N, CA and C of each residue as an Amber inpcrd file, in Angstrom:
protein
   492
  49.6880000 -54.6770000 -59.7120000  50.9670000 -55.1100000 -60.2200000
  50.7460000 -56.3260000 -61.1070000  51.4360000 -56.3900000 -62.1790000
  51.2480000 -57.4550000 -63.1570000  52.5380000 -58.2380000 -63.3250000
  52.4440000 -59.5670000 -63.3360000  53.6070000 -60.4150000 -63.5740000
  53.4470000 -61.1940000 -64.8590000  53.1490000 -60.7980000 -65.9300000
  53.0900000 -61.5800000 -67.1610000  51.6650000 -61.8060000 -67.6220000
  50.7660000 -61.0630000 -67.1660000  49.3780000 -61.2470000 -67.5910000
  48.9610000 -60.0390000 -68.4000000  49.6880000 -59.7800000 -69.4430000
  49.5140000 -58.5450000 -70.2080000  48.1200000 -58.4280000 -70.8090000
  47.4830000 -59.5330000 -71.1500000  46.1510000 -59.4680000 -71.7670000
  45.1380000 -58.8310000 -70.8360000  45.3340000 -58.9370000 -69.5600000
  44.3610000 -58.3890000 -68.6130000  44.5940000 -56.9130000 -68.3180000
  45.7430000 -56.3910000 -68.7080000  46.0800000 -55.0080000 -68.3740000
  45.0710000 -54.0170000 -68.9390000  44.5740000 -54.2600000 -70.1350000
  43.5870000 -53.3580000 -70.7230000  42.3100000 -53.3400000 -69.8860000
  41.8900000 -54.4930000 -69.4110000  40.7020000 -54.5650000 -68.5590000
  40.8690000 -53.7670000 -67.2820000  42.0410000 -53.8660000 -66.6750000
  42.2990000 -53.0790000 -65.4680000  42.2760000 -51.5880000 -65.7790000
  42.8860000 -51.2160000 -66.8910000  42.9120000 -49.8000000 -67.2850000
  41.4940000 -49.2820000 -67.5070000  40.6920000 -50.0450000 -68.2490000
  39.3120000 -49.6320000 -68.5070000  38.4850000 -49.5970000 -67.2230000
  38.8720000 -50.4100000 -66.2410000  38.1740000 -50.4410000 -64.9540000
  38.6260000 -49.3570000 -63.9850000  39.5600000 -48.5170000 -64.4160000
  40.0060000 -47.4130000 -63.5760000  41.1940000 -47.7190000 -62.6800000
  41.7850000 -48.8940000 -62.8420000  42.9610000 -49.2340000 -62.0470000
  44.2050000 -48.6210000 -62.6740000  45.2040000 -48.3770000 -61.8570000
  46.4870000 -47.8820000 -62.3380000  47.4950000 -49.0260000 -62.2630000
  48.0990000 -49.3300000 -63.3990000  49.1580000 -50.3390000 -63.4220000
  50.3750000 -49.7550000 -62.7190000  50.8510000 -50.4210000 -61.6950000
  51.9910000 -49.9110000 -60.9430000  53.3130000 -50.4710000 -61.4210000
  53.3050000 -51.7500000 -61.8380000  54.5610000 -52.3910000 -62.1970000
  54.2870000 -53.6890000 -62.9290000  55.0550000 -53.9390000 -63.9610000
  55.0440000 -55.2280000 -64.6440000  56.4150000 -55.8630000 -64.4880000
  56.4500000 -57.1750000 -64.3840000  57.7240000 -57.8940000 -64.2850000
  57.6680000 -59.0600000 -65.2530000  58.6520000 -59.1370000 -66.1440000
  58.6770000 -60.2360000 -67.1060000  60.1010000 -60.4550000 -67.5850000
  60.4360000 -61.6990000 -67.8360000  61.7640000 -62.0440000 -68.3300000
  61.8800000 -61.8030000 -69.8360000  60.7350000 -61.7060000 -70.5200000
  60.7030000 -61.5410000 -71.9750000  60.7590000 -60.0520000 -72.3380000
  61.8390000 -59.6490000 -72.9950000  62.0420000 -58.2350000 -73.3120000
  60.9620000 -57.6810000 -74.2420000  60.5390000 -58.4680000 -75.2270000
  59.4990000 -58.0110000 -76.1500000  58.1890000 -57.7660000 -75.4110000
  57.8290000 -58.6720000 -74.5130000  56.6050000 -58.4910000 -73.7180000
  56.7010000 -57.2180000 -72.8820000  57.8610000 -56.9720000 -72.3020000
  58.0500000 -55.7630000 -71.4900000  57.9040000 -54.5050000 -72.3360000
  58.5290000 -54.4980000 -73.5090000  58.4540000 -53.3300000 -74.3900000
  57.0200000 -53.0660000 -74.8400000  56.2990000 -54.1180000 -75.1780000
  54.9040000 -53.9760000 -75.6160000  54.0430000 -53.4290000 -74.4890000
  54.2140000 -53.9860000 -73.3030000  53.4470000 -53.5270000 -72.1420000
  53.7230000 -52.0540000 -71.8580000  54.9970000 -51.6920000 -71.8450000
  55.3540000 -50.3130000 -71.5250000  54.8310000 -49.3530000 -72.5940000
  54.8900000 -49.7530000 -73.8450000  54.3950000 -48.9130000 -74.9390000
  52.8890000 -48.6680000 -74.8090000  52.1500000 -49.7120000 -74.4700000
  50.6900000 -49.6110000 -74.4210000  50.1420000 -49.0370000 -73.1230000
  50.8550000 -49.2030000 -72.0330000  50.2980000 -48.8050000 -70.7410000
  51.1360000 -47.7840000 -69.9820000  52.2820000 -47.4440000 -70.5120000
  53.1420000 -46.4190000 -69.9170000  53.4360000 -46.6700000 -68.4440000
  53.4280000 -47.9200000 -68.0570000  53.7330000 -48.2880000 -66.6730000
  55.1710000 -48.8050000 -66.6050000  55.8070000 -48.6740000 -65.4570000
  57.1560000 -49.2170000 -65.3140000  57.1510000 -50.7350000 -65.4790000
  58.2090000 -51.2360000 -66.0950000  58.3520000 -52.6810000 -66.3060000
  59.7860000 -53.0690000 -65.9750000  59.9120000 -54.1390000 -65.2300000
  61.2360000 -54.6890000 -64.9640000  61.4240000 -55.9060000 -65.8480000
  62.4310000 -55.8630000 -66.7060000  62.7730000 -56.9980000 -67.5620000
  63.7280000 -57.8980000 -66.7740000  63.1100000 -58.7390000 -65.9180000
  63.8980000 -59.5850000 -65.0260000  63.2090000 -60.9210000 -64.8110000
  63.9880000 -61.8610000 -64.3710000  63.4640000 -63.1430000 -63.9200000
  62.8360000 -62.8940000 -62.5500000  61.5540000 -63.1970000 -62.4100000
  60.8290000 -62.9020000 -61.1680000  61.4660000 -63.6030000 -59.9630000
  62.2010000 -64.6910000 -60.2100000  62.8590000 -65.3980000 -59.1100000
  63.9770000 -64.5720000 -58.4850000  64.4420000 -63.5290000 -59.1860000
  65.5190000 -62.6790000 -58.6590000  64.9860000 -61.4130000 -57.9920000
  63.6740000 -61.2630000 -57.9630000  63.0570000 -60.0570000 -57.4070000
  62.5950000 -60.3380000 -55.9810000  63.0150000 -59.4910000 -55.0640000
  62.6080000 -59.6310000 -53.6680000  61.3370000 -58.8170000 -53.4080000
  60.4780000 -59.3220000 -52.5580000  59.2480000 -58.6210000 -52.1930000
  59.5760000 -57.2450000 -51.6190000  60.5960000 -57.1630000 -50.7850000
  60.9700000 -55.8810000 -50.1780000  61.3890000 -54.8680000 -51.2440000
  62.0110000 -55.3480000 -52.2940000  62.4210000 -54.4840000 -53.4010000
  61.1920000 -53.8670000 -54.0870000  60.1610000 -54.6760000 -54.2810000
  58.9240000 -54.2000000 -54.9080000  58.2340000 -53.1860000 -53.9980000
  58.1080000 -53.5160000 -52.7260000  57.4690000 -52.5940000 -51.7770000
  58.1950000 -51.2490000 -51.7330000  59.5060000 -51.3070000 -51.6930000
  60.2900000 -50.0740000 -51.6380000  60.1080000 -49.2670000 -52.9250000
  60.1740000 -49.9170000 -54.0650000  60.0300000 -49.2250000 -55.3470000
  58.6560000 -48.5600000 -55.4710000  57.6210000 -49.2770000 -55.0540000
  56.2540000 -48.7540000 -55.1700000  55.8670000 -47.8300000 -54.0170000
  56.7460000 -47.7410000 -53.0240000  56.4820000 -46.9410000 -51.8280000
  55.1750000 -47.3680000 -51.1620000  55.0410000 -48.6750000 -50.9910000
  53.8630000 -49.2690000 -50.3560000  54.2710000 -50.0340000 -49.1120000
  53.3220000 -50.1730000 -48.2130000  53.4810000 -51.0460000 -47.0560000
  52.8060000 -52.3740000 -47.3800000  53.1710000 -53.4050000 -46.6520000
  52.5060000 -54.6960000 -46.8020000  51.0050000 -54.4940000 -46.5930000
  50.1880000 -55.0320000 -47.5010000  48.7400000 -54.9470000 -47.3920000
  48.1030000 -53.7830000 -48.1250000  48.9000000 -52.8710000 -48.6680000
  48.3380000 -51.6990000 -49.3470000  48.0080000 -51.9430000 -50.8200000
  48.6140000 -52.9150000 -51.4490000  48.3760000 -53.1760000 -52.8690000
  46.9470000 -53.6660000 -53.0710000  46.2440000 -53.0850000 -54.0280000
  44.8610000 -53.4920000 -54.2940000  44.7880000 -54.8480000 -54.9770000
  45.4950000 -55.0130000 -56.0950000  45.3850000 -56.2400000 -56.8910000
  46.7610000 -56.7090000 -57.3370000  47.0280000 -57.9780000 -57.1510000
  48.1900000 -58.6250000 -57.7390000  47.6520000 -59.5740000 -58.8040000
  48.0820000 -59.3960000 -60.0320000  47.6230000 -60.2130000 -61.1560000
  48.8250000 -60.9480000 -61.7210000  48.7020000 -62.2420000 -61.8760000
  49.8270000 -63.0430000 -62.3370000  49.3720000 -64.0940000 -63.3390000
  50.2180000 -64.3280000 -64.3070000  49.9650000 -65.3760000 -65.2870000
  51.2490000 -66.1720000 -65.4790000  51.5230000 -67.1150000 -64.5760000
  52.7440000 -67.9130000 -64.6980000  52.7550000 -68.6920000 -66.0140000
  53.9390000 -69.0060000 -66.5360000  54.0100000 -69.7590000 -67.7920000
  53.1830000 -71.0420000 -67.7280000  52.4810000 -71.3170000 -68.8300000
  51.5920000 -72.4810000 -68.8630000  52.1300000 -73.6110000 -69.7360000
  53.3270000 -73.4490000 -70.2870000  53.8690000 -74.4150000 -71.2430000
  53.8440000 -75.8440000 -70.6980000  54.2530000 -76.0280000 -69.4610000
  54.2960000 -77.3670000 -68.8790000  52.9450000 -77.9410000 -68.5160000
  51.9060000 -77.0920000 -68.5000000  50.5660000 -77.5270000 -68.1020000
  49.6030000 -77.6860000 -69.2740000  49.9050000 -77.0560000 -70.3940000
  48.9650000 -76.9690000 -71.5120000  48.7760000 -78.2990000 -72.2350000
  47.5210000 -78.6000000 -72.5910000  47.2440000 -79.8110000 -73.3670000
  47.7370000 -79.6550000 -74.8020000  48.0980000 -78.4450000 -75.1980000
  48.6470000 -78.2050000 -76.5410000  50.1290000 -78.5530000 -76.6010000
  50.7430000 -78.7640000 -75.4770000  52.1720000 -79.0660000 -75.4290000
  52.4240000 -80.4690000 -74.9040000  53.6200000 -80.6560000 -74.3570000
  54.0160000 -81.9750000 -73.8510000  53.4820000 -82.2590000 -72.4530000
  52.9490000 -81.2480000 -71.7780000  52.4610000 -81.3920000 -70.4040000
  53.5300000 -82.0290000 -69.5220000  54.6700000 -81.4240000 -69.5000000
  55.8210000 -81.9490000 -68.7810000  55.7780000 -81.5170000 -67.3200000
  55.5150000 -82.4680000 -66.4510000  55.4270000 -82.1660000 -65.0190000
  56.7790000 -81.7100000 -64.4590000  57.8670000 -82.0490000 -65.1600000
  59.2090000 -81.6720000 -64.7110000  59.6740000 -80.3220000 -65.2630000
  58.8720000 -79.6800000 -66.1050000  59.2420000 -78.3830000 -66.6810000
  59.5130000 -77.3960000 -65.5450000  60.7100000 -76.8510000 -65.4970000
  61.1070000 -75.9610000 -64.3970000  60.2510000 -74.6970000 -64.3240000
  59.6520000 -74.3060000 -65.4410000  58.7890000 -73.1150000 -65.4320000
  57.5210000 -73.3420000 -64.6160000  57.1490000 -74.5960000 -64.4030000
  55.9620000 -74.8930000 -63.5870000  56.1030000 -74.3250000 -62.1720000
  57.3260000 -74.2690000 -61.6860000  57.5680000 -73.7830000 -60.3240000
  57.3970000 -72.2700000 -60.1870000  57.2670000 -71.5660000 -61.3160000
  57.0550000 -70.1160000 -61.2400000  55.7040000 -69.7790000 -60.6120000
  54.7950000 -70.7400000 -60.6070000  53.5170000 -70.5510000 -59.9180000
  53.7760000 -70.2460000 -58.4430000  54.7520000 -70.9360000 -57.8750000
  55.0620000 -70.7410000 -56.4550000  55.7120000 -69.3850000 -56.1960000
  56.3170000 -68.7860000 -57.2170000  56.8340000 -67.4220000 -57.0780000
  55.6780000 -66.4470000 -56.8710000  54.5780000 -66.6930000 -57.5620000
  53.3910000 -65.8610000 -57.3640000  52.9180000 -65.9720000 -55.9200000
  52.9120000 -67.1840000 -55.3930000  52.5030000 -67.3830000 -53.9930000
  53.4430000 -66.6120000 -53.0610000  54.7250000 -66.6280000 -53.3740000
  55.7010000 -65.8860000 -52.5570000  55.3480000 -64.3950000 -52.5160000
  54.9470000 -63.8500000 -53.6590000  54.5820000 -62.4340000 -53.7010000
  53.2450000 -62.1720000 -53.0110000  52.3260000 -63.1030000 -53.1020000
  51.0520000 -62.9560000 -52.3790000  51.3170000 -62.9260000 -50.8760000
  52.1390000 -63.8500000 -50.4150000  52.4610000 -63.9090000 -48.9830000
  53.1910000 -62.6530000 -48.5150000  54.0770000 -62.1320000 -49.3450000
  54.8840000 -60.9810000 -48.9420000  54.1960000 -59.6380000 -49.1010000
  53.4200000 -59.4730000 -50.1720000  52.7570000 -58.1910000 -50.4370000
  51.3980000 -58.0810000 -49.7540000  50.7370000 -59.2170000 -49.5390000
  49.3930000 -59.2690000 -48.9520000  48.4230000 -58.3160000 -49.6630000
  48.2800000 -58.4720000 -50.9960000  47.3360000 -57.6100000 -51.7140000
  45.9140000 -57.8650000 -51.2300000  45.0430000 -56.9030000 -51.4720000
  43.6450000 -57.0780000 -51.0880000  43.0020000 -58.1900000 -51.9080000
  43.4060000 -58.2940000 -53.1630000  42.8720000 -59.2990000 -54.0900000
  44.0200000 -59.8170000 -54.9460000  43.9770000 -61.1010000 -55.2700000
  44.9010000 -61.6010000 -56.2900000  44.1270000 -62.3990000 -57.3230000
  44.6350000 -62.3670000 -58.5420000  44.0690000 -63.1350000 -59.6400000
  45.2230000 -63.8150000 -60.3580000  45.0860000 -65.1120000 -60.5700000
  46.0960000 -65.8690000 -61.3050000  45.3960000 -66.5680000 -62.4560000
  45.9710000 -66.4310000 -63.6370000  45.3960000 -67.0270000 -64.8460000
  46.3450000 -68.0940000 -65.3620000  45.7620000 -69.2210000 -65.8070000
  46.5570000 -70.2840000 -66.4040000  45.6480000 -71.1430000 -67.2760000
  46.0920000 -72.3450000 -67.5820000  45.3210000 -73.2380000 -68.4530000
  44.6050000 -74.3010000 -67.6280000  43.3910000 -74.7110000 -68.0530000
  42.6590000 -75.7330000 -67.3040000  43.3290000 -77.1050000 -67.3350000
  44.2850000 -77.3090000 -68.2440000  45.0190000 -78.5730000 -68.2800000
  45.7490000 -78.8580000 -66.9800000  45.9740000 -77.8310000 -66.1950000
  46.6190000 -77.9720000 -64.8890000  45.7970000 -78.8410000 -63.9420000
  44.4840000 -78.9150000 -64.1690000  43.5980000 -79.6460000 -63.2510000
  43.3960000 -81.1080000 -63.6300000  44.0040000 -81.5630000 -64.7150000
  43.6820000 -82.8980000 -65.2150000  44.9060000 -83.8000000 -65.3460000
  44.6220000 -85.0820000 -65.4030000  45.6430000 -86.0880000 -65.6750000
  46.7980000 -86.0610000 -64.7020000  47.9990000 -86.2420000 -65.2490000
  49.1920000 -86.3420000 -64.4130000  49.5390000 -85.0360000 -63.6980000
  48.9050000 -83.9420000 -64.0970000  49.1770000 -82.6540000 -63.4590000
  48.2280000 -82.3350000 -62.3070000  47.2540000 -83.1830000 -62.0800000
  46.2830000 -82.9600000 -61.0020000  46.9830000 -82.7780000 -59.6500000
  48.0500000 -83.5310000 -59.4250000  48.8090000 -83.4040000 -58.1790000
  49.4460000 -82.0330000 -58.0380000  49.9560000 -81.4930000 -59.1520000
  50.5480000 -80.1480000 -59.1360000  49.4660000 -79.1080000 -58.8410000
  48.2830000 -79.2880000 -59.4550000  47.1590000 -78.3900000 -59.1820000
  46.8200000 -78.4160000 -57.6950000  46.7190000 -79.6160000 -57.1190000
  46.3940000 -79.7440000 -55.6920000  47.4480000 -79.0660000 -54.8170000
  48.7240000 -79.2040000 -55.2000000  49.8120000 -78.5580000 -54.4540000
  49.6570000 -77.0330000 -54.5040000  49.3980000 -76.5000000 -55.6850000
  49.2320000 -75.0530000 -55.8540000  48.0050000 -74.5650000 -55.0910000
  46.8880000 -75.2730000 -55.2290000  45.6460000 -74.8730000 -54.5650000
  45.8270000 -74.8700000 -53.0450000  46.4510000 -75.9160000 -52.5170000
  46.6970000 -76.0150000 -51.0740000  47.5930000 -74.8770000 -50.6010000
  48.6230000 -74.5900000 -51.3760000  49.5430000 -73.5020000 -51.0080000
  48.8180000 -72.1570000 -51.0220000  47.9780000 -71.9390000 -52.0280000
  47.2100000 -70.6910000 -52.0870000  46.2260000 -70.5930000 -50.9210000
  45.5810000 -71.7040000 -50.5700000  44.6490000 -71.7110000 -49.4270000
  45.3810000 -71.3560000 -48.1340000  46.6300000 -71.7990000 -48.0290000
  47.3920000 -71.5610000 -46.8000000  47.7230000 -70.0810000 -46.5900000
  47.5120000 -69.2460000 -47.6030000  47.7870000 -67.8140000 -47.4620000
  46.7180000 -67.1070000 -46.6360000  45.5920000 -67.7850000 -46.3860000
  44.5280000 -67.1970000 -45.5830000  43.4930000 -66.4210000 -46.3750000
  43.6180000 -66.3920000 -47.6800000  42.6380000 -65.6950000 -48.5200000
  41.4280000 -66.5840000 -48.7680000  40.2740000 -65.9590000 -48.9910000
  39.1130000 -66.6870000 -49.5000000  39.4450000 -66.9870000 -50.9520000
  39.4330000 -68.2520000 -51.3210000  39.9400000 -68.6660000 -52.6260000
  38.8720000 -69.3590000 -53.4490000  38.7950000 -68.9910000 -54.7100000
  37.9370000 -69.6650000 -55.6840000  38.7820000 -69.9830000 -56.9020000
  38.4650000 -71.0930000 -57.5350000  39.1570000 -71.5050000 -58.7460000
  38.1070000 -71.9850000 -59.7330000  38.1700000 -71.4820000 -60.9630000
  37.1580000 -71.8360000 -61.9440000  37.7470000 -71.7930000 -63.3450000
  37.3120000 -72.7310000 -64.1800000  37.6610000 -72.7110000 -65.5970000
  36.5860000 -71.9070000 -66.3220000  37.0140000 -70.9140000 -67.1000000
  36.0640000 -70.0640000 -67.8200000  36.4240000 -70.0190000 -69.3030000
  35.4510000 -69.6600000 -70.1330000  35.7140000 -69.4080000 -71.5400000
  35.7440000 -67.8950000 -71.7200000  36.8520000 -67.3900000 -72.2330000
  37.0400000 -65.9400000 -72.3370000  36.0410000 -65.2650000 -73.2670000
  35.4300000 -65.9980000 -74.1630000  34.4740000 -65.3880000 -75.0910000
  33.2930000 -64.7580000 -74.3510000  32.9820000 -65.2820000 -73.1660000
  31.8710000 -64.7420000 -72.3770000  32.2700000 -63.5110000 -71.5550000
  33.5140000 -63.0750000 -71.7100000  34.0150000 -61.9040000 -70.9840000
  34.5460000 -60.8550000 -71.9600000  33.9210000 -60.7910000 -73.1290000
  34.2300000 -59.7970000 -74.1640000  35.6550000 -59.8720000 -74.7000000
  36.2480000 -61.0490000 -74.6520000  37.5430000 -61.2780000 -75.2840000
  37.2500000 -61.8660000 -76.6610000  37.8740000 -61.3570000 -77.7250000
  37.5270000 -61.8010000 -79.0770000  38.1110000 -63.1580000 -79.4670000
  38.0150000 -64.1220000 -78.5880000  38.4390000 -65.4860000 -78.8960000
  37.7810000 -66.4460000 -77.9090000  37.5600000 -67.6590000 -78.3710000
  37.0200000 -68.7000000 -77.5070000  38.2060000 -69.4670000 -76.9440000
  38.4710000 -69.2510000 -75.6660000  39.6700000 -69.8200000 -75.0560000
  39.3800000 -70.1500000 -73.6000000  39.5730000 -71.3990000 -73.2280000
  39.3750000 -71.8050000 -71.8340000  40.5650000 -71.3650000 -70.9930000
  40.2910000 -70.7550000 -69.8580000  41.3290000 -70.3190000 -68.9360000
  40.9490000 -70.7570000 -67.5270000  41.9510000 -71.0490000 -66.7440000
  41.7690000 -71.3980000 -65.3400000  42.0740000 -70.1470000 -64.5160000
  41.1170000 -69.7230000 -63.7090000  41.2670000 -68.5050000 -62.9180000
  41.2400000 -68.8490000 -61.4290000  42.2670000 -68.3980000 -60.7290000
  42.3060000 -68.4510000 -59.2670000  42.0330000 -67.0270000 -58.7950000
  41.0810000 -66.8710000 -57.9030000  40.7620000 -65.5540000 -57.3570000
  40.8230000 -65.6330000 -55.8420000  41.6250000 -64.7790000 -55.2550000
  41.7520000 -64.7330000 -53.8020000  41.3910000 -63.3630000 -53.2770000
  40.6200000 -63.3260000 -52.1910000  40.2110000 -62.0650000 -51.5740000
  40.5560000 -62.1320000 -50.0920000  41.2100000 -61.0790000 -49.6080000
  41.6140000 -61.0220000 -48.2080000  40.4250000 -60.6930000 -47.3260000
């Protein structure tokens, strides 16, 4: 299941995974995803989506989902922007945690910007990391350059990987 990490969808497809559902508030992103991957997409604010609703729609039980992939908005964390710790979109990271806790996927991957780990946002990073650790998953967090993963751009990304 994908929550706004459309760039990774091709990798999952090439790896033999089936996209089950995308959720995004941006209609253009939803249309592009659906056009390219023919997977169902909900054009909704993820804060209005209940875990039980997703389980029922996908006809899954808790713990059956293989991978939950999420890319919460990075606007408030990015060094290219204002790095506003009060940006309300920053809290969407915790929505991902809510879905991890409720769906209990075998693996989760969260992508964001490494600016989250520095300066005035370090406290927010620690809060997110602690919350993710509390889910009981084996957790790793690393900043990577996408150019070393066959992405045609040099771009630093922060990756959280959790395995049950």
